[in-house]
mmCIF file of the N, C-alpha and C atoms, coordinates in Angstrom:
data_MODEL
# 
_entry.id   MODEL 
# 
loop_
_atom_site.group_PDB 
_atom_site.id 
_atom_site.type_symbol 
_atom_site.label_atom_id 
_atom_site.label_alt_id 
_atom_site.label_comp_id 
_atom_site.label_asym_id 
_atom_site.label_entity_id 
_atom_site.label_seq_id 
_atom_site.pdbx_PDB_ins_code 
_atom_site.Cartn_x 
_atom_site.Cartn_y 
_atom_site.Cartn_z 
_atom_site.occupancy 
_atom_site.B_iso_or_equiv 
_atom_site.pdbx_formal_charge 
_atom_site.auth_seq_id 
_atom_site.auth_comp_id 
_atom_site.auth_asym_id 
_atom_site.auth_atom_id 
_atom_site.pdbx_PDB_model_num 
ATOM 1   N N  . MET A 1 1  ? 0.826  -1.188 0.000   1.00 0.00 ? 1  MET A N  1 
ATOM 2   C CA . MET A 1 1  ? 0.000  0.000  0.000   1.00 0.00 ? 1  MET A CA 1 
ATOM 3   C C  . MET A 1 1  ? 0.875  1.260  0.000   1.00 0.00 ? 1  MET A C  1 
ATOM 4   N N  . TYR A 1 2  ? 1.822  1.343  0.932   1.00 0.00 ? 2  TYR A N  1 
ATOM 5   C CA . TYR A 1 2  ? 2.664  2.526  1.028   1.00 0.00 ? 2  TYR A CA 1 
ATOM 6   C C  . TYR A 1 2  ? 3.540  2.692  -0.205  1.00 0.00 ? 2  TYR A C  1 
ATOM 7   N N  . ALA A 1 3  ? 4.023  1.580  -0.739  1.00 0.00 ? 3  ALA A N  1 
ATOM 8   C CA . ALA A 1 3  ? 4.927  1.661  -1.897  1.00 0.00 ? 3  ALA A CA 1 
ATOM 9   C C  . ALA A 1 3  ? 4.211  2.295  -3.087  1.00 0.00 ? 3  ALA A C  1 
ATOM 10  N N  . ASP A 1 4  ? 2.960  1.922  -3.329  1.00 0.00 ? 4  ASP A N  1 
ATOM 11  C CA . ASP A 1 4  ? 2.208  2.500  -4.450  1.00 0.00 ? 4  ASP A CA 1 
ATOM 12  C C  . ASP A 1 4  ? 1.975  3.992  -4.232  1.00 0.00 ? 4  ASP A C  1 
ATOM 13  N N  . ASP A 1 5  ? 1.533  4.363  -3.018  1.00 0.00 ? 5  ASP A N  1 
ATOM 14  C CA . ASP A 1 5  ? 1.297  5.769  -2.709  1.00 0.00 ? 5  ASP A CA 1 
ATOM 15  C C  . ASP A 1 5  ? 2.598  6.559  -2.811  1.00 0.00 ? 5  ASP A C  1 
ATOM 16  N N  . TYR A 1 6  ? 3.671  5.984  -2.329  1.00 0.00 ? 6  TYR A N  1 
ATOM 17  C CA . TYR A 1 6  ? 4.974  6.643  -2.368  1.00 0.00 ? 6  TYR A CA 1 
ATOM 18  C C  . TYR A 1 6  ? 5.414  6.875  -3.812  1.00 0.00 ? 6  TYR A C  1 
ATOM 19  N N  . ASP A 1 7  ? 5.296  5.860  -4.639  1.00 0.00 ? 7  ASP A N  1 
ATOM 20  C CA . ASP A 1 7  ? 5.710  5.979  -6.047  1.00 0.00 ? 7  ASP A CA 1 
ATOM 21  C C  . ASP A 1 7  ? 4.879  7.029  -6.786  1.00 0.00 ? 7  ASP A C  1 
ATOM 22  N N  . VAL A 1 8  ? 3.581  7.036  -6.535  1.00 0.00 ? 8  VAL A N  1 
ATOM 23  C CA . VAL A 1 8  ? 2.705  8.030  -7.162  1.00 0.00 ? 8  VAL A CA 1 
ATOM 24  C C  . VAL A 1 8  ? 3.090  9.436  -6.699  1.00 0.00 ? 8  VAL A C  1 
ATOM 25  N N  . THR A 1 9  ? 3.395  9.567  -5.410  1.00 0.00 ? 9  THR A N  1 
ATOM 26  C CA . THR A 1 9  ? 3.786  10.862 -4.852  1.00 0.00 ? 9  THR A CA 1 
ATOM 27  C C  . THR A 1 9  ? 5.098  11.340 -5.455  1.00 0.00 ? 9  THR A C  1 
ATOM 28  N N  . ILE A 1 10 ? 6.072  10.453 -5.564  1.00 0.00 ? 10 ILE A N  1 
ATOM 29  C CA . ILE A 1 10 ? 7.362  10.823 -6.167  1.00 0.00 ? 10 ILE A CA 1 
ATOM 30  C C  . ILE A 1 10 ? 7.152  11.298 -7.603  1.00 0.00 ? 10 ILE A C  1 
ATOM 31  N N  . LYS A 1 11 ? 6.307  10.622 -8.359  1.00 0.00 ? 11 LYS A N  1 
ATOM 32  C CA . LYS A 1 11 ? 6.029  11.033 -9.744  1.00 0.00 ? 11 LYS A CA 1 
ATOM 33  C C  . LYS A 1 11 ? 5.343  12.394 -9.781  1.00 0.00 ? 11 LYS A C  1 
ATOM 34  N N  . ASP A 1 12 ? 4.446  12.634 -8.824  1.00 0.00 ? 12 ASP A N  1 
ATOM 35  C CA . ASP A 1 12 ? 3.751  13.922 -8.761  1.00 0.00 ? 12 ASP A CA 1 
ATOM 36  C C  . ASP A 1 12 ? 4.726  15.049 -8.402  1.00 0.00 ? 12 ASP A C  1 
ATOM 37  N N  . ILE A 1 13 ? 5.620  14.794 -7.463  1.00 0.00 ? 13 ILE A N  1 
ATOM 38  C CA . ILE A 1 13 ? 6.639  15.782 -7.101  1.00 0.00 ? 13 ILE A CA 1 
ATOM 39  C C  . ILE A 1 13 ? 7.519  16.082 -8.306  1.00 0.00 ? 13 ILE A C  1 
ATOM 40  N N  . GLN A 1 14 ? 7.923  15.041 -9.000  1.00 0.00 ? 14 GLN A N  1 
ATOM 41  C CA . GLN A 1 14 ? 8.756  15.191 -10.201 1.00 0.00 ? 14 GLN A CA 1 
ATOM 42  C C  . GLN A 1 14 ? 8.066  16.067 -11.239 1.00 0.00 ? 14 GLN A C  1 
ATOM 43  N N  . SER A 1 15 ? 6.802  15.796 -11.495 1.00 0.00 ? 15 SER A N  1 
ATOM 44  C CA . SER A 1 15 ? 6.096  16.567 -12.525 1.00 0.00 ? 15 SER A CA 1 
ATOM 45  C C  . SER A 1 15 ? 5.790  17.991 -12.062 1.00 0.00 ? 15 SER A C  1 
ATOM 46  N N  . THR A 1 16 ? 5.553  18.173 -10.785 1.00 0.00 ? 16 THR A N  1 
ATOM 47  C CA . THR A 1 16 ? 5.226  19.500 -10.269 1.00 0.00 ? 16 THR A CA 1 
ATOM 48  C C  . THR A 1 16 ? 6.453  20.391 -10.155 1.00 0.00 ? 16 THR A C  1 
ATOM 49  N N  . MET A 1 17 ? 7.550  19.826 -9.653  1.00 0.00 ? 17 MET A N  1 
ATOM 50  C CA . MET A 1 17 ? 8.734  20.626 -9.362  1.00 0.00 ? 17 MET A CA 1 
ATOM 51  C C  . MET A 1 17 ? 9.840  20.488 -10.409 1.00 0.00 ? 17 MET A C  1 
ATOM 52  N N  . GLY A 1 18 ? 9.673  19.563 -11.332 1.00 0.00 ? 18 GLY A N  1 
ATOM 53  C CA . GLY A 1 18 ? 10.703 19.353 -12.341 1.00 0.00 ? 18 GLY A CA 1 
ATOM 54  C C  . GLY A 1 18 ? 11.854 18.499 -11.849 1.00 0.00 ? 18 GLY A C  1 
ATOM 55  N N  . GLY A 1 19 ? 11.731 17.951 -10.677 1.00 0.00 ? 19 GLY A N  1 
ATOM 56  C CA . GLY A 1 19 ? 12.751 17.101 -10.069 1.00 0.00 ? 19 GLY A CA 1 
ATOM 57  C C  . GLY A 1 19 ? 12.333 16.752 -8.650  1.00 0.00 ? 19 GLY A C  1 
ATOM 58  N N  . VAL A 1 20 ? 13.079 15.868 -8.047  1.00 0.00 ? 20 VAL A N  1 
ATOM 59  C CA . VAL A 1 20 ? 12.796 15.465 -6.667  1.00 0.00 ? 20 VAL A CA 1 
ATOM 60  C C  . VAL A 1 20 ? 13.963 15.917 -5.801  1.00 0.00 ? 20 VAL A C  1 
ATOM 61  N N  . PRO A 1 21 ? 13.733 16.894 -4.909  1.00 0.00 ? 21 PRO A N  1 
ATOM 62  C CA . PRO A 1 21 ? 14.818 17.360 -4.034  1.00 0.00 ? 21 PRO A CA 1 
ATOM 63  C C  . PRO A 1 21 ? 15.383 16.224 -3.182  1.00 0.00 ? 21 PRO A C  1 
ATOM 64  N N  . SER A 1 22 ? 16.646 16.297 -2.863  1.00 0.00 ? 22 SER A N  1 
ATOM 65  C CA . SER A 1 22 ? 17.289 15.215 -2.119  1.00 0.00 ? 22 SER A CA 1 
ATOM 66  C C  . SER A 1 22 ? 16.684 15.009 -0.737  1.00 0.00 ? 22 SER A C  1 
ATOM 67  N N  . PHE A 1 23 ? 16.222 16.074 -0.084  1.00 0.00 ? 23 PHE A N  1 
ATOM 68  C CA . PHE A 1 23 ? 15.641 15.899 1.248   1.00 0.00 ? 23 PHE A CA 1 
ATOM 69  C C  . PHE A 1 23 ? 14.345 15.105 1.210   1.00 0.00 ? 23 PHE A C  1 
ATOM 70  N N  . VAL A 1 24 ? 13.649 15.128 0.071   1.00 0.00 ? 24 VAL A N  1 
ATOM 71  C CA . VAL A 1 24 ? 12.411 14.358 -0.065  1.00 0.00 ? 24 VAL A CA 1 
ATOM 72  C C  . VAL A 1 24 ? 12.718 12.864 0.017   1.00 0.00 ? 24 VAL A C  1 
ATOM 73  N N  . LYS A 1 25 ? 13.839 12.463 -0.529  1.00 0.00 ? 25 LYS A N  1 
ATOM 74  C CA . LYS A 1 25 ? 14.217 11.047 -0.516  1.00 0.00 ? 25 LYS A CA 1 
ATOM 75  C C  . LYS A 1 25 ? 14.571 10.569 0.884   1.00 0.00 ? 25 LYS A C  1 
ATOM 76  N N  . GLN A 1 26 ? 14.863 11.490 1.801   1.00 0.00 ? 26 GLN A N  1 
ATOM 77  C CA . GLN A 1 26 ? 15.166 11.134 3.187   1.00 0.00 ? 26 GLN A CA 1 
ATOM 78  C C  . GLN A 1 26 ? 13.908 11.091 4.052   1.00 0.00 ? 26 GLN A C  1 
ATOM 79  N N  . PHE A 1 27 ? 12.799 11.587 3.532   1.00 0.00 ? 27 PHE A N  1 
ATOM 80  C CA . PHE A 1 27 ? 11.539 11.618 4.273   1.00 0.00 ? 27 PHE A CA 1 
ATOM 81  C C  . PHE A 1 27 ? 10.997 10.197 4.401   1.00 0.00 ? 27 PHE A C  1 
ATOM 82  N N  . PRO A 1 28 ? 10.384 9.837  5.518   1.00 0.00 ? 28 PRO A N  1 
ATOM 83  C CA . PRO A 1 28 ? 9.823  8.484  5.668   1.00 0.00 ? 28 PRO A CA 1 
ATOM 84  C C  . PRO A 1 28 ? 8.796  8.181  4.568   1.00 0.00 ? 28 PRO A C  1 
ATOM 85  N N  . LYS A 1 29 ? 8.918  7.030  3.966   1.00 0.00 ? 29 LYS A N  1 
ATOM 86  C CA . LYS A 1 29 ? 8.040  6.676  2.847   1.00 0.00 ? 29 LYS A CA 1 
ATOM 87  C C  . LYS A 1 29 ? 6.569  6.690  3.230   1.00 0.00 ? 29 LYS A C  1 
ATOM 88  N N  . ALA A 1 30 ? 6.246  6.258  4.446   1.00 0.00 ? 30 ALA A N  1 
ATOM 89  C CA . ALA A 1 30 ? 4.852  6.218  4.872   1.00 0.00 ? 30 ALA A CA 1 
ATOM 90  C C  . ALA A 1 30 ? 4.269  7.619  5.053   1.00 0.00 ? 30 ALA A C  1 
ATOM 91  N N  . GLY A 1 31 ? 5.111  8.604  5.341   1.00 0.00 ? 31 GLY A N  1 
ATOM 92  C CA . GLY A 1 31 ? 4.625  9.948  5.599   1.00 0.00 ? 31 GLY A CA 1 
ATOM 93  C C  . GLY A 1 31 ? 4.646  10.884 4.412   1.00 0.00 ? 31 GLY A C  1 
ATOM 94  N N  . LEU A 1 32 ? 5.365  10.517 3.366   1.00 0.00 ? 32 LEU A N  1 
ATOM 95  C CA . LEU A 1 32 ? 5.520  11.419 2.228   1.00 0.00 ? 32 LEU A CA 1 
ATOM 96  C C  . LEU A 1 32 ? 4.208  11.749 1.509   1.00 0.00 ? 32 LEU A C  1 
ATOM 97  N N  . PRO A 1 33 ? 3.344  10.792 1.223   1.00 0.00 ? 33 PRO A N  1 
ATOM 98  C CA . PRO A 1 33 ? 2.101  11.163 0.520   1.00 0.00 ? 33 PRO A CA 1 
ATOM 99  C C  . PRO A 1 33 ? 1.268  12.206 1.271   1.00 0.00 ? 33 PRO A C  1 
ATOM 100 N N  . GLY A 1 34 ? 1.134  12.065 2.570   1.00 0.00 ? 34 GLY A N  1 
ATOM 101 C CA . GLY A 1 34 ? 0.360  13.033 3.349   1.00 0.00 ? 34 GLY A CA 1 
ATOM 102 C C  . GLY A 1 34 ? 1.040  14.384 3.426   1.00 0.00 ? 34 GLY A C  1 
ATOM 103 N N  . ALA A 1 35 ? 2.350  14.375 3.607   1.00 0.00 ? 35 ALA A N  1 
ATOM 104 C CA . ALA A 1 35 ? 3.100  15.630 3.679   1.00 0.00 ? 35 ALA A CA 1 
ATOM 105 C C  . ALA A 1 35 ? 3.025  16.375 2.349   1.00 0.00 ? 35 ALA A C  1 
ATOM 106 N N  . TRP A 1 36 ? 3.153  15.648 1.249   1.00 0.00 ? 36 TRP A N  1 
ATOM 107 C CA . TRP A 1 36 ? 3.091  16.281 -0.067  1.00 0.00 ? 36 TRP A CA 1 
ATOM 108 C C  . TRP A 1 36 ? 1.696  16.851 -0.319  1.00 0.00 ? 36 TRP A C  1 
ATOM 109 N N  . ALA A 1 37 ? 0.669  16.149 0.117   1.00 0.00 ? 37 ALA A N  1 
ATOM 110 C CA . ALA A 1 37 ? -0.700 16.656 -0.043  1.00 0.00 ? 37 ALA A CA 1 
ATOM 111 C C  . ALA A 1 37 ? -0.867 17.980 0.705   1.00 0.00 ? 37 ALA A C  1 
ATOM 112 N N  . GLU A 1 38 ? -0.278 18.081 1.896   1.00 0.00 ? 38 GLU A N  1 
ATOM 113 C CA . GLU A 1 38 ? -0.348 19.328 2.658   1.00 0.00 ? 38 GLU A CA 1 
ATOM 114 C C  . GLU A 1 38 ? 0.424  20.447 1.963   1.00 0.00 ? 38 GLU A C  1 
ATOM 115 N N  . VAL A 1 39 ? 1.597  20.138 1.444   1.00 0.00 ? 39 VAL A N  1 
ATOM 116 C CA . VAL A 1 39 ? 2.386  21.150 0.739   1.00 0.00 ? 39 VAL A CA 1 
ATOM 117 C C  . VAL A 1 39 ? 1.608  21.675 -0.461  1.00 0.00 ? 39 VAL A C  1 
ATOM 118 N N  . LYS A 1 40 ? 1.005  20.777 -1.202  1.00 0.00 ? 40 LYS A N  1 
ATOM 119 C CA . LYS A 1 40 ? 0.238  21.202 -2.370  1.00 0.00 ? 40 LYS A CA 1 
ATOM 120 C C  . LYS A 1 40 ? -0.974 22.037 -1.967  1.00 0.00 ? 40 LYS A C  1 
ATOM 121 N N  . ALA A 1 41 ? -1.630 21.664 -0.868  1.00 0.00 ? 41 ALA A N  1 
ATOM 122 C CA . ALA A 1 41 ? -2.830 22.371 -0.438  1.00 0.00 ? 41 ALA A CA 1 
ATOM 123 C C  . ALA A 1 41 ? -2.524 23.745 0.155   1.00 0.00 ? 41 ALA A C  1 
ATOM 124 N N  . ILE A 1 42 ? -1.348 23.887 0.756   1.00 0.00 ? 42 ILE A N  1 
ATOM 125 C CA . ILE A 1 42 ? -1.025 25.146 1.432   1.00 0.00 ? 42 ILE A CA 1 
ATOM 126 C C  . ILE A 1 42 ? -0.025 25.977 0.639   1.00 0.00 ? 42 ILE A C  1 
ATOM 127 N N  . GLU A 1 43 ? 1.123  25.414 0.367   1.00 0.00 ? 43 GLU A N  1 
ATOM 128 C CA . GLU A 1 43 ? 2.206  26.173 -0.269  1.00 0.00 ? 43 GLU A CA 1 
ATOM 129 C C  . GLU A 1 43 ? 1.982  26.421 -1.755  1.00 0.00 ? 43 GLU A C  1 
ATOM 130 N N  . LEU A 1 44 ? 1.455  25.451 -2.459  1.00 0.00 ? 44 LEU A N  1 
ATOM 131 C CA . LEU A 1 44 ? 1.369  25.552 -3.907  1.00 0.00 ? 44 LEU A CA 1 
ATOM 132 C C  . LEU A 1 44 ? -0.010 25.942 -4.422  1.00 0.00 ? 44 LEU A C  1 
ATOM 133 N N  . SER A 1 45 ? -0.966 26.083 -3.530  1.00 0.00 ? 45 SER A N  1 
ATOM 134 C CA . SER A 1 45 ? -2.325 26.410 -3.941  1.00 0.00 ? 45 SER A CA 1 
ATOM 135 C C  . SER A 1 45 ? -2.487 27.910 -4.166  1.00 0.00 ? 45 SER A C  1 
ATOM 136 N N  . ASP A 1 46 ? -3.316 28.263 -5.124  1.00 0.00 ? 46 ASP A N  1 
ATOM 137 C CA . ASP A 1 46 ? -3.618 29.668 -5.339  1.00 0.00 ? 46 ASP A CA 1 
ATOM 138 C C  . ASP A 1 46 ? -4.934 30.053 -4.669  1.00 0.00 ? 46 ASP A C  1 
ATOM 139 N N  . LYS A 1 47 ? -5.488 29.133 -3.881  1.00 0.00 ? 47 LYS A N  1 
ATOM 140 C CA . LYS A 1 47 ? -6.769 29.368 -3.217  1.00 0.00 ? 47 LYS A CA 1 
ATOM 141 C C  . LYS A 1 47 ? -6.597 29.548 -1.707  1.00 0.00 ? 47 LYS A C  1 
ATOM 142 N N  . THR A 1 48 ? -5.628 30.352 -1.319  1.00 0.00 ? 48 THR A N  1 
ATOM 143 C CA . THR A 1 48 ? -5.404 30.646 0.090   1.00 0.00 ? 48 THR A CA 1 
ATOM 144 C C  . THR A 1 48 ? -5.553 32.146 0.314   1.00 0.00 ? 48 THR A C  1 
ATOM 145 N N  . ALA A 1 49 ? -5.653 32.550 1.575   1.00 0.00 ? 49 ALA A N  1 
ATOM 146 C CA . ALA A 1 49 ? -5.849 33.965 1.897   1.00 0.00 ? 49 ALA A CA 1 
ATOM 147 C C  . ALA A 1 49 ? -4.606 34.798 1.600   1.00 0.00 ? 49 ALA A C  1 
ATOM 148 N N  . LEU A 1 50 ? -3.435 34.193 1.707   1.00 0.00 ? 50 LEU A N  1 
ATOM 149 C CA . LEU A 1 50 ? -2.195 34.919 1.465   1.00 0.00 ? 50 LEU A CA 1 
ATOM 150 C C  . LEU A 1 50 ? -1.711 34.701 0.035   1.00 0.00 ? 50 LEU A C  1 
ATOM 151 N N  . PRO A 1 51 ? -1.173 35.751 -0.574  1.00 0.00 ? 51 PRO A N  1 
ATOM 152 C CA . PRO A 1 51 ? -0.626 35.562 -1.923  1.00 0.00 ? 51 PRO A CA 1 
ATOM 153 C C  . PRO A 1 51 ? 0.641  34.699 -1.878  1.00 0.00 ? 51 PRO A C  1 
ATOM 154 N N  . PRO A 1 52 ? 0.989  34.070 -2.994  1.00 0.00 ? 52 PRO A N  1 
ATOM 155 C CA . PRO A 1 52 ? 2.147  33.168 -3.029  1.00 0.00 ? 52 PRO A CA 1 
ATOM 156 C C  . PRO A 1 52 ? 3.447  33.807 -2.527  1.00 0.00 ? 52 PRO A C  1 
ATOM 157 N N  . LYS A 1 53 ? 3.699  35.059 -2.868  1.00 0.00 ? 53 LYS A N  1 
ATOM 158 C CA . LYS A 1 53 ? 4.936  35.701 -2.451  1.00 0.00 ? 53 LYS A CA 1 
ATOM 159 C C  . LYS A 1 53 ? 5.019  35.792 -0.923  1.00 0.00 ? 53 LYS A C  1 
ATOM 160 N N  . VAL A 1 54 ? 3.920  36.152 -0.274  1.00 0.00 ? 54 VAL A N  1 
ATOM 161 C CA . VAL A 1 54 ? 3.902  36.260 1.187   1.00 0.00 ? 54 VAL A CA 1 
ATOM 162 C C  . VAL A 1 54 ? 4.119  34.884 1.815   1.00 0.00 ? 54 VAL A C  1 
ATOM 163 N N  . ARG A 1 55 ? 3.474  33.859 1.286   1.00 0.00 ? 55 ARG A N  1 
ATOM 164 C CA . ARG A 1 55 ? 3.659  32.490 1.809   1.00 0.00 ? 55 ARG A CA 1 
ATOM 165 C C  . ARG A 1 55 ? 5.112  32.065 1.670   1.00 0.00 ? 55 ARG A C  1 
ATOM 166 N N  . SER A 1 56 ? 5.721  32.383 0.534   1.00 0.00 ? 56 SER A N  1 
ATOM 167 C CA . SER A 1 56 ? 7.126  32.021 0.320   1.00 0.00 ? 56 SER A CA 1 
ATOM 168 C C  . SER A 1 56 ? 8.041  32.750 1.297   1.00 0.00 ? 56 SER A C  1 
ATOM 169 N N  . LEU A 1 57 ? 7.781  34.003 1.545   1.00 0.00 ? 57 LEU A N  1 
ATOM 170 C CA . LEU A 1 57 ? 8.603  34.759 2.489   1.00 0.00 ? 57 LEU A CA 1 
ATOM 171 C C  . LEU A 1 57 ? 8.446  34.241 3.914   1.00 0.00 ? 57 LEU A C  1 
ATOM 172 N N  . ILE A 1 58 ? 7.246  33.880 4.297   1.00 0.00 ? 58 ILE A N  1 
ATOM 173 C CA . ILE A 1 58 ? 7.022  33.295 5.623   1.00 0.00 ? 58 ILE A CA 1 
ATOM 174 C C  . ILE A 1 58 ? 7.762  31.975 5.733   1.00 0.00 ? 58 ILE A C  1 
ATOM 175 N N  . SER A 1 59 ? 7.665  31.150 4.709   1.00 0.00 ? 59 SER A N  1 
ATOM 176 C CA . SER A 1 59 ? 8.370  29.861 4.707   1.00 0.00 ? 59 SER A CA 1 
ATOM 177 C C  . SER A 1 59 ? 9.874  30.058 4.831   1.00 0.00 ? 59 SER A C  1 
ATOM 178 N N  . LEU A 1 60 ? 10.405 30.997 4.106   1.00 0.00 ? 60 LEU A N  1 
ATOM 179 C CA . LEU A 1 60 ? 11.830 31.287 4.159   1.00 0.00 ? 60 LEU A CA 1 
ATOM 180 C C  . LEU A 1 60 ? 12.253 31.748 5.555   1.00 0.00 ? 60 LEU A C  1 
ATOM 181 N N  . ALA A 1 61 ? 11.444 32.591 6.181   1.00 0.00 ? 61 ALA A N  1 
ATOM 182 C CA . ALA A 1 61 ? 11.756 33.064 7.533   1.00 0.00 ? 61 ALA A CA 1 
ATOM 183 C C  . ALA A 1 61 ? 11.735 31.920 8.538   1.00 0.00 ? 61 ALA A C  1 
ATOM 184 N N  . VAL A 1 62 ? 10.768 31.025 8.414   1.00 0.00 ? 62 VAL A N  1 
ATOM 185 C CA . VAL A 1 62 ? 10.681 29.883 9.334   1.00 0.00 ? 62 VAL A CA 1 
ATOM 186 C C  . VAL A 1 62 ? 11.873 28.956 9.143   1.00 0.00 ? 62 VAL A C  1 
ATOM 187 N N  . VAL A 1 63 ? 12.183 28.642 7.911   1.00 0.00 ? 63 VAL A N  1 
ATOM 188 C CA . VAL A 1 63 ? 13.297 27.733 7.620   1.00 0.00 ? 63 VAL A CA 1 
ATOM 189 C C  . VAL A 1 63 ? 14.623 28.313 8.112   1.00 0.00 ? 63 VAL A C  1 
ATOM 190 N N  . ALA A 1 64 ? 14.771 29.606 8.012   1.00 0.00 ? 64 ALA A N  1 
ATOM 191 C CA . ALA A 1 64 ? 16.011 30.242 8.458   1.00 0.00 ? 64 ALA A CA 1 
ATOM 192 C C  . ALA A 1 64 ? 16.222 30.083 9.968   1.00 0.00 ? 64 ALA A C  1 
ATOM 193 N N  . GLN A 1 65 ? 15.155 29.845 10.709  1.00 0.00 ? 65 GLN A N  1 
ATOM 194 C CA . GLN A 1 65 ? 15.246 29.723 12.165  1.00 0.00 ? 65 GLN A CA 1 
ATOM 195 C C  . GLN A 1 65 ? 15.332 28.281 12.636  1.00 0.00 ? 65 GLN A C  1 
ATOM 196 N N  . ILE A 1 66 ? 15.186 27.332 11.746  1.00 0.00 ? 66 ILE A N  1 
ATOM 197 C CA . ILE A 1 66 ? 15.213 25.912 12.112  1.00 0.00 ? 66 ILE A CA 1 
ATOM 198 C C  . ILE A 1 66 ? 16.552 25.316 11.699  1.00 0.00 ? 66 ILE A C  1 
ATOM 199 N N  . PRO A 1 67 ? 17.372 24.945 12.678  1.00 0.00 ? 67 PRO A N  1 
ATOM 200 C CA . PRO A 1 67 ? 18.651 24.302 12.301  1.00 0.00 ? 67 PRO A CA 1 
ATOM 201 C C  . PRO A 1 67 ? 18.407 22.864 11.839  1.00 0.00 ? 67 PRO A C  1 
ATOM 202 N N  . CYS A 1 68 ? 18.842 22.564 10.635  1.00 0.00 ? 68 CYS A N  1 
ATOM 203 C CA . CYS A 1 68 ? 18.713 21.196 10.146  1.00 0.00 ? 68 CYS A CA 1 
ATOM 204 C C  . CYS A 1 68 ? 19.942 20.857 9.315   1.00 0.00 ? 68 CYS A C  1 
ATOM 205 N N  . ASN A 1 69 ? 20.239 19.582 9.242   1.00 0.00 ? 69 ASN A N  1 
ATOM 206 C CA . ASN A 1 69 ? 21.428 19.128 8.544   1.00 0.00 ? 69 ASN A CA 1 
ATOM 207 C C  . ASN A 1 69 ? 21.286 19.080 7.047   1.00 0.00 ? 69 ASN A C  1 
ATOM 208 N N  . TYR A 1 70 ? 20.104 18.978 6.531   1.00 0.00 ? 70 TYR A N  1 
ATOM 209 C CA . TYR A 1 70 ? 19.943 18.886 5.081   1.00 0.00 ? 70 TYR A CA 1 
ATOM 210 C C  . TYR A 1 70 ? 19.560 20.207 4.501   1.00 0.00 ? 70 TYR A C  1 
# 
Protein backbone atom coordinates (compact mmCIF):
# COMPACT_ATOMS: atom_id res chain seq x y z
CA MET A 1 0.00 0.00 0.00
CA TYR A 2 2.66 2.53 1.03
CA ALA A 3 4.93 1.66 -1.90
CA ASP A 4 2.21 2.50 -4.45
CA ASP A 5 1.30 5.77 -2.71
CA TYR A 6 4.97 6.64 -2.37
CA ASP A 7 5.71 5.98 -6.05
CA VAL A 8 2.70 8.03 -7.16
CA THR A 9 3.79 10.86 -4.85
CA ILE A 10 7.36 10.82 -6.17
CA LYS A 11 6.03 11.03 -9.74
CA ASP A 12 3.75 13.92 -8.76
CA ILE A 13 6.64 15.78 -7.10
CA GLN A 14 8.76 15.19 -10.20
CA SER A 15 6.10 16.57 -12.52
CA THR A 16 5.23 19.50 -10.27
CA MET A 17 8.73 20.63 -9.36
CA GLY A 18 10.70 19.35 -12.34
CA GLY A 19 12.75 17.10 -10.07
CA VAL A 20 12.80 15.46 -6.67
CA PRO A 21 14.82 17.36 -4.03
CA SER A 22 17.29 15.22 -2.12
CA PHE A 23 15.64 15.90 1.25
CA VAL A 24 12.41 14.36 -0.07
CA LYS A 25 14.22 11.05 -0.52
CA GLN A 26 15.17 11.13 3.19
CA PHE A 27 11.54 11.62 4.27
CA PRO A 28 9.82 8.48 5.67
CA LYS A 29 8.04 6.68 2.85
CA ALA A 30 4.85 6.22 4.87
CA GLY A 31 4.63 9.95 5.60
CA LEU A 32 5.52 11.42 2.23
CA PRO A 33 2.10 11.16 0.52
CA GLY A 34 0.36 13.03 3.35
CA ALA A 35 3.10 15.63 3.68
CA TRP A 36 3.09 16.28 -0.07
CA ALA A 37 -0.70 16.66 -0.04
CA GLU A 38 -0.35 19.33 2.66
CA VAL A 39 2.39 21.15 0.74
CA LYS A 40 0.24 21.20 -2.37
CA ALA A 41 -2.83 22.37 -0.44
CA ILE A 42 -1.03 25.15 1.43
CA GLU A 43 2.21 26.17 -0.27
CA LEU A 44 1.37 25.55 -3.91
CA SER A 45 -2.32 26.41 -3.94
CA ASP A 46 -3.62 29.67 -5.34
CA LYS A 47 -6.77 29.37 -3.22
CA THR A 48 -5.40 30.65 0.09
CA ALA A 49 -5.85 33.96 1.90
CA LEU A 50 -2.20 34.92 1.46
CA PRO A 51 -0.63 35.56 -1.92
CA PRO A 52 2.15 33.17 -3.03
CA LYS A 53 4.94 35.70 -2.45
CA VAL A 54 3.90 36.26 1.19
CA ARG A 55 3.66 32.49 1.81
CA SER A 56 7.13 32.02 0.32
CA LEU A 57 8.60 34.76 2.49
CA ILE A 58 7.02 33.30 5.62
CA SER A 59 8.37 29.86 4.71
CA LEU A 60 11.83 31.29 4.16
CA ALA A 61 11.76 33.06 7.53
CA VAL A 62 10.68 29.88 9.33
CA VAL A 63 13.30 27.73 7.62
CA ALA A 64 16.01 30.24 8.46
CA GLN A 65 15.25 29.72 12.16
CA ILE A 66 15.21 25.91 12.11
CA PRO A 67 18.65 24.30 12.30
CA CYS A 68 18.71 21.20 10.15
CA ASN A 69 21.43 19.13 8.54
CA TYR A 70 19.94 18.89 5.08
